[in-house]
C-alpha positions as MATLAB code, in Angstrom:
seq = 'MDHVRLGSSGLKVSRLCLGTMSYGTKSWRPRILEEPEGRRFIHRAWERGINFFDTADAYSRGLSEEILGRALKEVAPREQWVIATKVFFPSGPGPNDGGLSRKHILSAIDASLARLGVDHVDLYIIHRWDAATPIEETMEALHDVVRAGKARYLGASSMYAWQFAKAQHTAERHGWTRFTTMQNHYNLIYREEEREMLPLCRDQGVEVTPWSPLARGFLAGNRRTEGDARTGETLRARTDDFAHTMYYSAGDFEVARRAAEVAGCRGCAPARVALAWLLQQPGVTAPIIGATRQEHLEDALAALELRLDDGEIRFLEEAYQPHPVLGHG';
ca = [
      34.911  -28.524   35.984;
      38.265  -30.253   36.030;
      39.959  -28.926   39.272;
      44.092  -29.559   39.001;
      47.235  -28.599   40.909;
      48.595  -25.738   40.587;
      52.176  -26.269   39.627;
      54.210  -28.451   42.178;
      51.846  -26.758   44.915;
      48.874  -28.426   46.218;
      46.425  -25.862   45.610;
      43.694  -26.880   43.101;
      42.322  -24.367   40.655;
      39.464  -24.850   38.096;
      40.907  -25.746   34.432;
      39.777  -21.654   33.697;
      40.404  -18.527   35.497;
      38.276  -15.801   35.500;
      40.376  -12.315   34.757;
      38.436   -9.435   36.246;
      40.387   -6.701   34.319;
      37.007   -5.708   32.333;
      35.086   -5.139   35.748;
      35.641   -1.656   37.246;
      35.145    1.836   35.977;
      34.324    3.574   32.529;
      36.785    6.169   33.439;
      39.599    3.987   33.403;
      38.651    2.303   29.819;
      35.438    2.676   28.125;
      34.977   -0.985   27.462;
      34.882   -2.116   31.294;
      31.753   -3.098   33.158;
      30.563   -1.217   35.772;
      30.139   -3.300   39.321;
      26.560   -4.508   38.986;
      27.531   -6.157   35.513;
      30.950   -7.328   36.667;
      29.517   -8.783   39.734;
      26.837  -10.792   37.389;
      29.836  -12.714   35.284;
      31.606  -13.392   38.833;
      28.529  -14.828   39.885;
      28.019  -16.879   37.169;
      31.553  -18.340   36.680;
      31.796  -19.413   40.085;
      28.051  -21.378   39.354;
      29.730  -23.205   36.341;
      32.742  -24.412   38.649;
      35.289  -21.621   38.199;
      37.315  -21.200   41.709;
      40.199  -19.152   40.424;
      40.289  -15.411   40.089;
      42.623  -12.833   38.653;
      42.622   -9.131   39.562;
      45.634   -6.553   39.896;
      45.676   -3.234   41.447;
      46.209   -1.368   38.541;
      43.077   -2.645   36.898;
      40.381    0.297   37.279;
      42.806    1.837   40.105;
      41.994   -0.868   42.770;
      38.306   -0.996   41.894;
      38.662   -4.271   40.202;
      39.924   -5.776   43.258;
      36.785   -4.519   45.699;
      34.448   -5.533   43.114;
      36.040   -8.944   43.199;
      36.160   -8.928   46.957;
      32.663   -7.751   47.237;
      31.007  -10.683   44.886;
      33.100  -13.614   46.157;
      31.771  -12.827   49.428;
      28.180  -13.744   48.222;
      28.730  -16.779   46.538;
      30.937  -18.950   49.214;
      33.201  -18.837   52.614;
      36.542  -17.447   51.673;
      38.031  -20.779   51.898;
      36.327  -21.873   48.578;
      37.730  -19.149   46.370;
      41.259  -19.091   44.754;
      42.385  -15.337   44.203;
      45.374  -13.845   42.468;
      46.242  -10.261   42.435;
      49.269   -8.068   41.250;
      51.887   -5.845   41.691;
      54.534   -3.650   39.899;
      52.416   -1.100   38.039;
      52.159    2.531   39.544;
      49.307    2.828   42.219;
      49.766    6.612   43.080;
      51.976    9.809   41.835;
      54.848    9.020   44.249;
      58.077    7.863   43.581;
      57.520    4.764   45.532;
      54.187    3.927   44.005;
      55.262    1.374   41.390;
      57.687   -0.931   41.046;
      59.075   -4.188   42.916;
      61.279   -2.688   45.680;
      60.667   -4.001   49.474;
      58.702   -0.632   50.313;
      56.371   -0.799   47.209;
      55.444   -4.912   47.802;
      55.123   -4.437   51.670;
      52.669   -1.240   50.780;
      50.709   -2.903   48.038;
      50.049   -6.316   49.631;
      48.168   -4.581   52.593;
      46.172   -1.915   50.279;
      45.364   -5.180   48.136;
      44.019   -7.067   50.700;
      42.207   -4.031   52.209;
      40.466   -3.632   48.800;
      39.358   -7.151   48.514;
      38.155   -7.582   52.301;
      40.198  -10.574   52.822;
      43.226  -11.160   55.267;
      45.475  -12.993   52.594;
      45.680  -13.687   48.374;
      46.262  -17.351   47.456;
      48.424  -16.245   44.631;
      50.753  -12.741   44.585;
      52.150  -11.999   41.020;
      54.628   -9.432   40.137;
      53.220   -8.190   37.118;
      56.396   -7.348   35.498;
      60.053   -7.069   36.060;
      61.650   -4.098   38.023;
      64.850   -3.171   36.211;
      65.507   -0.824   38.882;
      65.409   -2.718   41.846;
      67.899   -5.600   42.943;
      66.170   -9.151   42.588;
      67.614   -9.882   45.760;
      65.593   -7.201   47.792;
      61.943   -8.222   45.716;
      62.325  -11.822   46.189;
      63.172  -11.332   49.991;
      60.197   -8.955   50.400;
      58.145  -11.377   48.534;
      59.164  -14.019   51.069;
      58.262  -12.063   54.055;
      54.628  -11.562   52.710;
      54.623  -15.315   52.564;
      55.783  -15.824   55.838;
      53.822  -13.086   57.198;
      50.513  -15.166   55.888;
      49.293  -12.344   53.206;
      49.633  -14.731   50.660;
      49.895  -18.450   50.298;
      51.885  -18.625   46.562;
      53.727  -16.273   44.540;
      53.549  -16.029   40.945;
      55.441  -13.964   37.956;
      54.173  -12.415   34.906;
      55.354  -11.602   31.445;
      59.597  -11.262   31.522;
      62.786  -13.171   29.871;
      63.146  -16.688   30.515;
      66.655  -15.643   31.927;
      65.071  -13.216   34.172;
      62.786  -15.645   35.173;
      65.722  -18.100   35.812;
      67.376  -15.568   37.723;
      64.471  -14.711   40.083;
      64.089  -18.285   40.912;
      67.666  -19.339   41.723;
      67.809  -15.924   43.661;
      65.102  -17.681   45.923;
      66.374  -20.898   45.947;
      70.012  -19.998   46.915;
      68.502  -17.659   49.923;
      65.909  -20.206   51.150;
      63.525  -18.051   50.114;
      60.063  -18.414   48.261;
      60.008  -19.454   44.535;
      57.591  -18.502   42.210;
      54.825  -21.122   41.740;
      53.559  -19.777   38.136;
      53.853  -17.926   35.204;
      51.287  -15.536   33.557;
      52.779  -14.816   30.303;
      51.625  -13.945   27.081;
      50.603  -17.081   25.045;
      47.968  -17.812   22.558;
      47.510  -19.044   18.633;
      48.932  -15.620   17.523;
      51.738  -15.177   19.736;
      53.791  -18.161   20.194;
      57.555  -16.672   21.247;
      56.943  -18.243   24.515;
      57.525  -21.343   23.024;
      61.027  -20.805   22.624;
      62.165  -20.371   25.893;
      59.690  -19.454   28.585;
      57.607  -22.488   28.784;
      60.464  -24.769   28.064;
      61.995  -23.856   31.434;
      58.428  -23.749   33.395;
      58.292  -27.430   32.261;
      61.733  -28.383   33.249;
      61.225  -26.491   36.812;
      57.543  -27.636   37.798;
      56.040  -24.178   37.207;
      52.729  -23.958   35.667;
      51.610  -21.535   33.075;
      48.500  -19.550   33.433;
      48.159  -17.320   30.361;
      46.756  -13.809   29.854;
      45.378  -12.875   26.585;
      44.631  -16.529   25.616;
      42.228  -14.894   22.634;
      44.923  -12.265   21.896;
      42.289   -9.641   23.430;
      39.844  -10.679   21.153;
      41.350  -11.315   18.046;
      40.888  -14.792   17.908;
      37.149  -14.196   17.914;
      37.200  -13.592   14.679;
      35.514   -9.854   14.278;
      38.947   -8.200   13.216;
      38.783   -6.293    9.962;
      41.955   -6.473    7.479;
      40.943   -3.165    5.526;
      40.097    0.293    6.413;
      40.222    1.263    9.873;
      40.304   -1.362   11.988;
      39.382    0.717   14.657;
      35.848    1.076   12.871;
      35.433   -3.264   14.012;
      32.519   -4.781   15.085;
      33.056   -4.319   18.798;
      34.008   -1.651   21.307;
      37.309   -3.418   21.975;
      38.183   -3.721   18.623;
      37.304   -0.015   18.300;
      39.467    1.605   21.310;
      41.741   -0.945   22.122;
      45.054    0.828   20.960;
      47.444   -1.870   22.822;
      45.949   -4.537   20.312;
      47.135   -2.781   17.614;
      51.037   -2.552   18.818;
      50.579   -6.266   18.799;
      48.345   -8.052   16.220;
      47.067   -6.975   13.117;
      49.784   -8.653   10.668;
      48.644  -10.432    7.440;
      49.694  -13.323    9.280;
      47.784  -13.042   12.201;
      44.405  -12.491   10.225;
      45.521  -15.930    8.472;
      45.915  -17.553   11.828;
      42.452  -16.375   12.779;
      41.467  -17.498    9.407;
      42.405  -20.837   10.115;
      40.876  -20.829   13.586;
      37.286  -19.797   11.876;
      37.858  -22.346    9.396;
      38.205  -25.272   12.436;
      35.383  -23.588   13.898;
      33.269  -23.874   11.104;
      33.572  -27.248   10.234;
      33.115  -28.074   14.176;
      30.287  -25.725   14.430;
      31.282  -23.737   16.796;
      32.710  -20.150   17.563;
      36.699  -19.443   16.633;
      37.290  -18.190   20.947;
      36.188  -22.129   21.362;
      38.865  -23.215   19.082;
      41.553  -20.994   19.879;
      41.000  -21.403   23.373;
      40.942  -25.598   23.069;
      44.017  -25.075   21.224;
      45.781  -23.444   24.002;
      44.436  -25.827   26.843;
      45.918  -29.082   24.865;
      49.802  -26.905   25.186;
      51.802  -28.781   27.586;
      52.414  -27.453   30.990;
      49.304  -24.906   30.569;
      46.634  -25.226   33.686;
      44.338  -22.589   33.644;
      44.653  -19.402   31.179;
      42.958  -16.261   32.218;
      39.821  -15.747   30.374;
      37.912  -11.998   29.983;
      34.170  -12.390   29.670;
      32.101   -9.053   29.227;
      29.285  -10.641   27.289;
      27.561  -14.017   28.323;
      28.599  -15.805   25.071;
      32.445  -15.290   26.280;
      32.059  -17.385   29.220;
      30.131  -19.694   27.353;
      32.841  -20.453   24.693;
      35.503  -20.712   27.104;
      33.577  -23.295   29.259;
      32.672  -25.281   25.929;
      36.309  -25.291   24.870;
      37.397  -27.282   28.127;
      35.338  -30.346   26.216;
      36.496  -29.683   22.515;
      39.187  -31.874   21.832;
      41.153  -30.718   18.529;
      43.221  -33.692   16.319;
      46.455  -33.656   15.325;
      45.469  -32.352   11.672;
      43.669  -29.314   13.082;
      46.469  -28.576   15.346;
      49.075  -28.843   12.539;
      46.723  -26.495   10.141;
      46.395  -24.090   12.872;
      50.063  -23.772   13.885;
      51.640  -23.831   10.222;
      50.397  -19.900    9.382;
      52.536  -18.940   12.295;
      54.603  -15.922   11.592;
      57.517  -15.315   14.363;
      56.717  -11.808   16.523;
      59.018   -9.499   18.060;
      58.641   -9.690   21.712;
      55.314   -8.317   23.305;
      53.846   -8.145   26.338;
      56.749   -7.265   28.726;
      56.422   -3.477   29.230;
];
């Protein structure tokens, strides 16, 4: 496993990041793995060289953080892992239990640290843009989190490029901590980020850690084009309503078909090809992978060794159809 610098920072992370949204409680989402199963995947990822783990206070209403913290303590000392968690989505019923106000950020980081069982996270990410809070308030509060030693670096997730630029400029103007990473929605099926966000990140030395690198499993090649797609081959295909609002166009199926064709020529799974393509994109440091089956993790690890040639990349990319902005909400 290669370890690379995260953006312009000195922090070194594995080329893959294990996302832990899938570990928690089935009462949150039916496809979620409970703690014993989730812990095994975290341990296996660590054994294979992954030192970078992503979670959020919103996942399974905080239980994902608890499971990750307990699992990592079983494998290595704290200084050897890199943990990212996030803030924004509501964590309770109150009017101040969500968003990016100073009140919520300072409360949320303490709650996340308690659930993780650590005194700091390595990367603290704003899960979305908060139009209801002045960006100055958000960036100062995040800076105070870093100054207090509760986070080492800051990251942002899906938003418009102008919003990200505004946040970075605000931090620079006041001498506050800037964002080191952008965790955005980017994969073979959804490439709108190539228009503005990715060039901005390359220009500013911000590394990209995309979420949903396999389009919520769509690029695994097991979705259906006819009938009710919710009778697909996997539990996720049947229950992931969010995916049905984002993908499933004719163009999406054509891209997935081409990934499967390249995979057939290469003698591997389509997921491996899709992830290999993403790993070859400029500025992409560590895609956030999910794993609920052993082959998910193995295919992701094998993608690190797969180098697509120029012809294969053209074949995969030329079928792309533009999408409306997806994933910012």
